Residue frames relative to the residue before (quaternion, step in Angstrom):
aa qw qx qy qz dx dy dz
X 1.0000 0.0000 0.0000 0.0000 0.00 0.00 0.00
X 0.2563 -0.7658 0.5750 0.1314 3.55 -0.90 1.00
X 0.1221 -0.7848 0.6050 0.0568 3.56 -0.83 1.02
X 0.4247 -0.6891 0.5277 0.2574 3.55 -1.12 0.69
X 0.4836 -0.6560 0.5049 0.2844 3.51 -0.97 0.90
X 0.4644 -0.7025 0.4663 0.2709 3.60 -0.76 1.03
X 0.6311 0.5356 -0.3436 0.4436 3.59 0.99 -0.74
X 0.6574 0.4932 -0.3160 0.4741 3.60 0.99 -0.77
X 0.6205 0.5314 -0.3424 0.4641 3.60 1.06 -0.67
X 0.6434 0.5027 -0.3172 0.4825 3.59 1.03 -0.75
X 0.6364 0.5133 -0.3306 0.4714 3.61 0.98 -0.80
X 0.6421 0.5149 -0.3204 0.4691 3.59 0.98 -0.79
X 0.6501 0.5114 -0.3171 0.4639 3.59 0.95 -0.86
X 0.6557 0.4967 -0.3118 0.4755 3.59 0.97 -0.80
X 0.6555 0.5112 -0.3236 0.4519 3.60 0.89 -0.87
X 0.6843 0.4727 -0.2930 0.4716 3.60 0.88 -0.89
X 0.6719 0.4899 -0.3192 0.4546 3.63 0.89 -0.80
X 0.6513 0.4875 -0.3201 0.4855 3.61 0.97 -0.76
X 0.6482 0.5277 -0.3196 0.4463 3.59 0.96 -0.81
X 0.6894 0.4585 -0.2852 0.4830 3.59 0.90 -0.87
X 0.6076 0.5402 -0.3554 0.4611 3.59 1.06 -0.66
X 0.6853 0.4769 -0.2883 0.4688 3.58 0.91 -0.87
X 0.6088 0.5553 -0.3552 0.4413 3.60 1.09 -0.59
X 0.6896 0.4895 -0.2797 0.4546 3.59 1.10 -0.60
X 0.5141 0.6422 -0.4210 0.3822 3.60 1.24 0.05
X 0.5332 -0.6485 0.4481 0.3071 3.58 -1.25 0.34
X 0.6129 0.5533 -0.3514 0.4413 3.59 1.17 -0.39
X 0.4683 -0.6901 0.4739 0.2828 3.58 -0.84 0.97
X 0.6207 0.5387 -0.3553 0.4453 3.61 1.06 -0.61
X 0.6503 0.4887 -0.3231 0.4836 3.60 1.01 -0.71
X 0.6126 0.5286 -0.3486 0.4730 3.59 1.06 -0.69
X 0.6363 0.5278 -0.3200 0.4627 3.58 0.99 -0.82
X 0.6685 0.4793 -0.3020 0.4818 3.59 0.89 -0.88
X 0.6184 0.5443 -0.3391 0.4543 3.60 1.07 -0.69
X 0.6400 0.5107 -0.3213 0.4758 3.59 1.01 -0.80
X 0.6557 0.5084 -0.3129 0.4623 3.59 0.94 -0.85
X 0.6614 0.4959 -0.3109 0.4690 3.60 0.93 -0.87
X 0.6442 0.5039 -0.3240 0.4756 3.60 1.00 -0.76
X 0.6227 0.5354 -0.3361 0.4611 3.60 1.06 -0.71
X 0.6555 0.4913 -0.3116 0.4815 3.57 0.98 -0.80
X 0.6317 0.5268 -0.3290 0.4639 3.57 1.05 -0.74
X 0.6461 0.5140 -0.3173 0.4666 3.58 1.00 -0.81
X 0.6495 0.5108 -0.3184 0.4647 3.59 0.97 -0.83
X 0.6659 0.4942 -0.3049 0.4684 3.56 0.94 -0.86
X 0.6328 0.5271 -0.3313 0.4604 3.59 1.02 -0.76
X 0.6650 0.4985 -0.3095 0.4620 3.58 0.93 -0.85
X 0.6668 0.4834 -0.3091 0.4756 3.58 0.96 -0.75
X 0.6415 0.5101 -0.3222 0.4738 3.55 1.08 -0.70
X 0.6581 0.5024 -0.3087 0.4681 3.59 1.05 -0.74
X 0.6033 0.5856 -0.3481 0.4146 3.59 1.19 -0.47
X 0.5066 -0.6634 0.4168 0.3599 3.57 1.22 -0.25
X 0.7167 -0.4326 0.3145 0.4474 3.56 -1.29 -0.09
X 0.6389 -0.5143 0.3828 0.4251 3.61 -1.18 0.38
X 0.0266 -0.7949 0.6056 -0.0243 3.55 -1.04 0.80
X 0.7239 -0.4156 0.3215 0.4472 3.56 -1.31 -0.23
X 0.5786 -0.5635 0.4577 0.3717 3.54 -1.25 0.45
X 0.4393 -0.7216 0.4651 0.2646 3.61 -0.91 0.87
X 0.3063 0.7119 -0.5627 0.2875 3.56 0.43 1.26
X 0.4204 -0.7331 0.4758 0.2437 3.56 -0.65 1.12
X 0.7769 0.3383 -0.2670 0.4591 3.53 -1.07 0.78
X 0.6659 0.5032 -0.3237 0.4456 3.63 1.18 -0.13
X 0.8004 0.0064 0.0229 0.5989 3.58 1.13 -0.58
X 0.6638 -0.4695 0.3945 0.4282 3.53 -1.35 0.07
X 0.5228 -0.6686 0.4212 0.3197 3.66 -0.82 0.91
X 0.5901 0.5800 -0.3698 0.4226 3.62 1.16 -0.37
X 0.7059 0.4469 -0.2653 0.4813 3.59 1.19 -0.43
X 0.4381 0.7075 -0.4568 0.3146 3.60 1.26 0.12
X 0.4213 -0.6590 0.5604 0.2725 3.53 -1.23 0.57
X 0.4662 -0.6593 0.5098 0.2968 3.56 -1.12 0.67
X 0.2998 -0.7953 0.4956 0.1790 3.64 -0.52 1.08
X 0.5129 0.6771 -0.4183 0.3218 3.64 1.17 -0.34
X 0.6756 0.4691 -0.3327 0.4613 3.68 0.78 -0.77
X 0.6255 0.5250 -0.3446 0.4630 3.60 1.08 -0.63
X 0.6531 0.4964 -0.3143 0.4777 3.59 1.00 -0.78
X 0.6520 0.4995 -0.3146 0.4758 3.59 1.00 -0.77
X 0.6267 0.5238 -0.3396 0.4664 3.61 1.05 -0.68
X 0.6397 0.5060 -0.3323 0.4736 3.60 0.99 -0.74
X 0.6385 0.5120 -0.3207 0.4767 3.58 1.03 -0.76
X 0.6501 0.5092 -0.3153 0.4676 3.60 0.97 -0.80
X 0.6183 0.5322 -0.3466 0.4630 3.60 1.05 -0.69
X 0.6675 0.4966 -0.3050 0.4635 3.59 0.91 -0.88
X 0.6614 0.4988 -0.3116 0.4655 3.59 0.93 -0.85
X 0.6500 0.5083 -0.3161 0.4681 3.59 0.95 -0.83
X 0.6465 0.5150 -0.3216 0.4620 3.59 0.97 -0.80
X 0.6644 0.4990 -0.3077 0.4635 3.60 0.93 -0.87
X 0.6734 0.4830 -0.2979 0.4738 3.58 0.93 -0.84
X 0.6229 0.5364 -0.3361 0.4596 3.58 1.07 -0.70
X 0.6752 0.4716 -0.3129 0.4731 3.61 0.86 -0.83
X 0.6262 0.5273 -0.3432 0.4604 3.62 1.02 -0.72
X 0.6935 0.4637 -0.2855 0.4718 3.60 0.87 -0.90
X 0.6005 0.5351 -0.3657 0.4683 3.60 1.09 -0.55
X 0.6545 0.4922 -0.3100 0.4830 3.60 0.96 -0.81
X 0.6466 0.5169 -0.3124 0.4659 3.58 0.99 -0.81
X 0.6690 0.4928 -0.2918 0.4737 3.58 0.95 -0.86
X 0.6451 0.5128 -0.3227 0.4655 3.57 0.99 -0.78
X 0.6579 0.5034 -0.3064 0.4689 3.58 0.97 -0.86
X 0.6376 0.5131 -0.3205 0.4769 3.57 1.03 -0.74
X 0.6446 0.5163 -0.3179 0.4657 3.56 1.01 -0.79
X 0.6550 0.5079 -0.3137 0.4633 3.60 0.96 -0.82
X 0.7304 0.4509 -0.2520 0.4468 3.60 0.86 -0.92
X 0.8240 0.2452 -0.1012 0.5007 3.60 0.85 -0.93
X 0.4479 -0.6981 0.4574 0.3206 3.60 1.14 -0.40
X 0.7471 0.2413 -0.1958 0.5876 3.60 1.26 0.16
X 0.3940 -0.7430 0.4930 0.2228 3.55 -1.19 0.38
X 0.4157 0.7051 -0.4772 0.3198 3.59 1.15 0.50
X 0.4543 -0.6449 0.5390 0.2954 3.53 -1.14 0.68
X 0.3314 -0.7697 0.5142 0.1826 3.58 -0.70 1.07
X 0.5797 -0.5707 0.4504 0.3680 3.53 -1.26 0.45
X 0.3470 -0.7039 0.5797 0.2190 3.52 -1.15 0.66
X 0.2933 -0.7981 0.5043 0.1506 3.56 -0.16 1.34
X 0.6407 0.5281 -0.3305 0.4488 3.60 0.97 -0.79
X 0.6256 0.5326 -0.3383 0.4589 3.60 1.04 -0.71
X 0.6372 0.5127 -0.3247 0.4750 3.58 1.03 -0.74
X 0.6374 0.5265 -0.3310 0.4549 3.59 0.99 -0.79
X 0.6574 0.4985 -0.3149 0.4693 3.59 0.93 -0.85
X 0.6532 0.5069 -0.3173 0.4644 3.59 0.95 -0.81
X 0.6628 0.4871 -0.3102 0.4766 3.61 0.99 -0.75
X 0.6392 0.5259 -0.3250 0.4574 3.60 1.05 -0.70
X 0.7280 0.4277 -0.2409 0.4786 3.60 1.01 -0.75
X 0.4451 0.6833 -0.4644 0.3453 3.61 1.25 0.08
X 0.4790 -0.6795 0.4620 0.3089 3.64 -0.84 0.87
X 0.6672 -0.5357 0.3529 0.3785 3.54 -1.25 0.54
X 0.7819 0.3447 -0.1799 0.4873 3.60 0.82 -0.92
X 0.2961 0.7770 -0.5193 0.1973 3.62 1.07 0.52
X 0.5092 -0.6717 0.4588 0.2811 3.53 -1.16 0.64
X 0.5456 0.6126 -0.4091 0.3997 3.58 1.22 -0.23
X 0.4454 -0.6852 0.5057 0.2765 3.54 -1.02 0.80
X 0.4007 -0.6733 0.5583 0.2726 3.53 -1.11 0.69
X 0.1435 -0.7984 0.5811 0.0660 3.54 -0.52 1.13
X 0.2073 -0.7475 0.6174 0.1310 3.51 -1.04 0.80
X 0.2139 0.7706 -0.5696 0.1900 3.50 -0.90 0.89
X 0.7846 -0.3261 0.2202 0.4792 3.54 -1.21 -0.36
X 0.5903 0.5818 -0.3833 0.4075 3.63 1.18 -0.32
X 0.6315 0.5604 -0.3335 0.4194 3.59 1.22 -0.45
X 0.5445 0.6009 -0.4107 0.4168 3.57 1.22 -0.22
X 0.3806 -0.7362 0.5157 0.2171 3.56 -0.84 1.01
X 0.3402 -0.7237 0.5712 0.1849 3.50 -0.82 1.08
X 0.4739 -0.7035 0.4352 0.3019 3.64 -0.69 0.97
X 0.7119 0.4488 -0.2715 0.4670 3.62 1.09 -0.49
X 0.5641 0.6294 -0.3886 0.3669 3.59 1.24 -0.05
X 0.6481 -0.5140 0.3909 0.4035 3.53 -1.32 0.20
X 0.5956 0.5741 -0.3666 0.4257 3.61 1.12 -0.56
X 0.6177 0.5525 -0.3501 0.4367 3.58 1.08 -0.61
X 0.6394 0.5369 -0.3383 0.4341 3.60 1.09 -0.55
X 0.5799 0.5842 -0.3789 0.4229 3.61 1.23 -0.30
X 0.6327 0.5252 -0.3355 0.4596 3.58 1.16 -0.50
X 0.4905 -0.6539 0.4742 0.3272 3.59 -0.99 0.72
X 0.4456 -0.6906 0.5060 0.2617 3.53 -1.00 0.84
X 0.4856 -0.6432 0.5044 0.3100 3.55 -1.10 0.73
X 0.4868 -0.6637 0.4657 0.3250 3.59 -0.93 0.82
X 0.4681 -0.6695 0.5039 0.2809 3.51 -1.03 0.81
X 0.4811 -0.6578 0.4905 0.3085 3.55 -1.06 0.75
X 0.4781 -0.6761 0.4677 0.3091 3.57 -0.90 0.85
X 0.4959 -0.6500 0.4856 0.3096 3.55 -1.04 0.74
X 0.5431 -0.6157 0.4551 0.3447 3.53 -1.10 0.65
X 0.3819 -0.7558 0.4920 0.2021 3.55 -0.84 1.03
X 0.6083 0.6007 -0.3527 0.3804 3.59 1.15 -0.43
X 0.6705 0.5186 -0.3204 0.4229 3.60 1.02 -0.29
């Protein structure tokens, strides 16, 4: 019977909780670090699920009962590649955000707030707040719902 080391289970719980906490932050750099920490937690979980170290799975060298399961090792290699690809993508995204805005915070989606306020039921207990979000941006999709003012006809005498 294989038992899981309690200390490793606690380390896994800490890695996953810190990773998810960092994913919920607004800074892209913290989100990136959260993805990396979650990747390390996934790798450690896969290695822990693989059991204790054993013999290499090569036939004719040892008893098949003492072979190590190669599946968790293959899954760990796949998790490393996925984490690396996601890390490079988020680094490029963070760099582009830094170049364009000068900060790495994720901005609020004003249009998403407008849609959520529009779909709120009539008798909801939430207060309707008026503020800068209620102003219609001329380039937004909400501006296209308003009827356009008719253009004045050009003078024919000129």
